N, C-alpha and C positions, 0 to 999 in steps of 0.2 A: 065526448067521453070525459067523465069526471076523474079527478085524481083521487088518490087515497085520502088526502086531506079533506077533499070535498065530501067523501063518503063518511068520514068520521065526524065531520061537523054537522052533517044533516041528521037531525034527530038526536043530537048529542045529549039533550036533556033526558030523553027516555033511556038512552044507553047508560048515562051516568047514574040514573035512578036504579036501573037494573043491577049495575055493578055494586052500588052501595047496599042494595037489598040483599044481594048474594053475599056480600061481606058480612052483613049483620047476621044472616042465617048461619054462615059458617062459624062465626064467633059464638053464637048461642049454642050451636052443636058442640063446639069445643068445650064450652063451660059445662054443658050437661055431661059430657064424657069425663071431664075432670072430676065432677062431683061423684060420678060412679066409681072412679078410681080411688077417690078419697075414702069412700065407704069401704072398699076392699082393703085399703091400707089400714084403716082403723080396725077392721075385723081381724086382720092379721097381726095386730099389735105393733104397728109402725107409726107412732104418733108424729114423729118429725116429718116423715113422708106425707102423712095425712095433712099436716099443717101446710106444707109446701103446695100440695095439690089444692087445698082450700084457697090459699092465696092466689094461685094461678087461675082457679075457677072464678074468683071474684074479679080479677083483672080482666079476664075474657068477657065477663058479663058487663063490666064497666065500659069496655071498649065497644061492645055491641050497643049499649044504651046511649053512648056518646054519639053514635051515628057517623 
């Protein structure tokens, strides 16, 4: 019977890839949501908030692209 360490090391490459892919997907989703919020902030006349959301969106996308 294998230990937990054995189970995590077996197929670790695929697990690592799935975790990274999930992370990238989440970051892209966050970036998209932030862009939506930025548009709402602009529409409602909140330029500082819109700018902060744009900056946050760009950072989320940068992190996603970095991998």
